[in-house]
N, C-alpha and C positions, 0 to 999 in steps of 0.2 A: 504494500500500500504506500503510495507516495504521500509526501507531507501535506499537499493541498487537499487531497482526498481525506486524509486523517483529520485535518483541521475542520473540514466541512462536517464530517460525522460528529466530531466533538462539539462544534457549535450547535448543531441540531439537537444533540442529546442534552446539552446544557439548557437550551431554551424550552424543550418539551420532551415528554416521554416518547421514545421511539415506538412506531407501530410494530406489530409482530413480524410483518414482512421486512421492515427496515432492520429489526434486530437480527433476523436470519441472514440477511445480506451482509450485515456488519460482522457477524460471527464467521461467516465464510471468508470474508476478507482478512479478518484477524487470524484465522487459522493458517493462512498462507504466510504470515509474517509474525513469528514469535516475539520479536522485539516490539512490534506495534501493539501486540496484545498486552505486554507488560506495561507499556507506556499508557495504553488505554485504561487499564485497571488502576494505575497510579493517578491518572487525571480524574477518573470517576471518584476515587477515594478522597482526593483533595476537594473536589466539588461537594461531596457529602459533608465533609468537615466544615467547609466555608458556609454552607447553607445552615448549619447548626449555630453559627455565631450570631449573637444578638446584633441588632442594628446599632450602629454607632450614634450616640446622641449628637444632635446638631446644635450649634450655637443659636441663641435667640435672634441674633442679627446675621444669620448665615446668608440670606438673600442680599442684604446690604453689602456684605463682604465680597460676594461674587460680583455684584454690579460694579463695585469699586475696582476690583481687579480687572474687569473687562475694560472699564474706562481708562485705567492706567496703561493697559496693554495697547489701547487704541491710540494713545498720545504718541506724537513723533518722539523718537528717542534722541537724546543728546549724545554726542560722542564722548568717549572717555576723557578726552582732553578738556571738553567743556565742563565736565563734572568735577574735575580736580583743580588743584591750585594752579594759578597761572602766575607767571612772573613777568614783570616788565622792568626794563632798565630806564630809570628816570634821567633827566638831563645831567644830573650831577654824577652819573655813572654808577650810582648805588642800585642794587637790585631791590625791587619793591615787590612784596608778595601780597596777594589779595585773593580772597575766596570769590568764586563765581557762583 
């Protein structure tokens, strides 16, 4: 079984219970490749464990945090040089540091 086919079967099995016909076809494919069978069993065991975990609590301001992050990512980014200290040499020849 190739990787794409394995992933497709896995995605389907995670989303919903496989039909008896699908289970038979999957078993036939896994019988051809013992390493795929071991990987399948490991993935299914992991998914069973993950499904038993409780939902993580969300912060009361979760939506506001998400919207703030979206707005921050949508802003034009400043270059690293713009964000750091800049130095200028004044007419007396002394270096002058200032924050931007």
